[in-house]
C-alpha positions, 0 to 999 in steps of 0.5 A: 404128166400123170405118173405113180410113185410110191409114198411108203410101204404099200402106198402109191399115189398118182402125182404130176411130174415132168414130161420127158423128152426122147434122145436122139436114138429114142422114141417117146410113147404115150402109155395106154396100158401097163400091167402090174408085175410081181416085181412091181408088187414087191417093190411097193411093199419093200423097205427100200427108199429107192422105190420112193423115187422110181416110176415103176411099170415095164409090161406096157403098150402105147403109141409113139408121140414123138421120135428122136432125130436119128430114129429110123423105121419108126414114126408118130402114131405107130402102135408099139410095145417095147422090151424094158431091158436096155443092155450095154450092147458092148460086153461079151454077153451082148455080143453073144446075144445073151442080154439077160446076163449083161452086167451093165444093163439098165432097165425101164421101171426099175433103173430108169423111169417106167411106164406107170407114167403117162409117157415113157422114153424108150430106145428105138431098137427096143420097140415091138409092133403090135398090129391089130392087138389092142393096148391091154393085149399087147401089155401082156407081150413082156410076161408072155416072153418070160414064158418063152424064154426058157421053153424056146430052149427046149426040144420038141414037146409034141406028146410030152407030159408037163408040170406047171407050178403056180398058176398066176399070170405066167403059169397060165400063160405057160399053160397055153404055150405048152398046149399050143406046142402039142403037149400031152398032159398039163398038170397045173399046181397052186393053193388057190382053187380059183386059179386052178379053175383058171388053169383048167380053162386055159388048157391044164387037164390035171390040176392039183391044190398041194394043200389037199394032195401033194403034187407028188402023189397027183403026178404019180397017179396021173403021169406015173412016168414022171414029167418031161418038163417042169415049169416052176413059176410060183417062187414058193420053196415047196414047189421048187423041191416038188419040181425035182420030185416029179420030173422024170429021169433026164427030165427038164426043170425050168426055174422062173419063179423068184425065190423070196426066202431061203430054200432047204433041200434034204440030201435025197431031194437035192441028190435027184438032180444027179441020180435022175440026170436032170436038166435044171434050167435057170431063166432070167429075163426074156431076150435073145439076138437080134435084140430084143429077140424071137421071144417078142415077135413070137409072143405077138404072133401067138396072140394074133393067131389065138394061140394065147388068150389073155382077155380072161387073164386081165381080171381087174383094170384101173385108171392111173388115178385109182392105182392105190386101188389096184394094189389094194386088190393084190395086197388084200387078196380077198378076191380072185385076181390074175393080171391087174392092168393100169390104164391111161 
């Protein structure tokens, strides 16, 4: 089968690999679409030889082409997406339904071969039906669940003021979710003007480029009471500090973006957690009970209902044979990009 494998830093090639066969409790999916995640971007440029051996890719959709002998409820020809996490289903965390905290998990696209291959093995319990969604649209289910996982831990958001830092794919999806949930003001912050234009198109009514004006100043003017919720998706250190600054008293700060450098807070900045009695909520992955969780069925439903639009977020599409070109769009960063999709 055709698959993409890293061949050194920032280099990836389409090669031929053996076609996998599903185990008794698995299905084999013919991958049709797979999005490039931020973690895939980091791994291709990370100095770790492990990533020369693993087929990446975990935001995918396709068609079942083989079914293991113990699988029930699924058949060849079903159109599906799938949760990439493979928790142990044995530990205390799994018993409580907090699968993201499982220590004995495996993961499609980082610990076992992923969906930048023509075929991928998936446990049947991980499958999600995609209905009439296109394969490209269904490949967005996984990143939507990344947004929904922390947002679904919140209370009623009707009439609330929200700040979203980072207008990449995750931030742009979160904006649409907050809008669908009835938020009053949605402030989007990013250093790229093109991303801010996309944020406005997706539902943000206030935008901020912190290079031109600080997020603190914009929020003081536009939502002087402070934000009820801050959704930090950029991973940038200044954004994490600003998240505490712009949250209102007893506000919620959702930390979703991954930091790639040490973060230094001043004493007064960090003290705001205590003085404003903030709820700082970490979010890691996107699963709940019954596995894979309401995040996954809700993501598919929100797209099908038109509450989340993803077509405009898919800025680039490449066949698997041109996956190097896909990564080059990202690494060169010479044009506006959001979700870069690989098709088979």
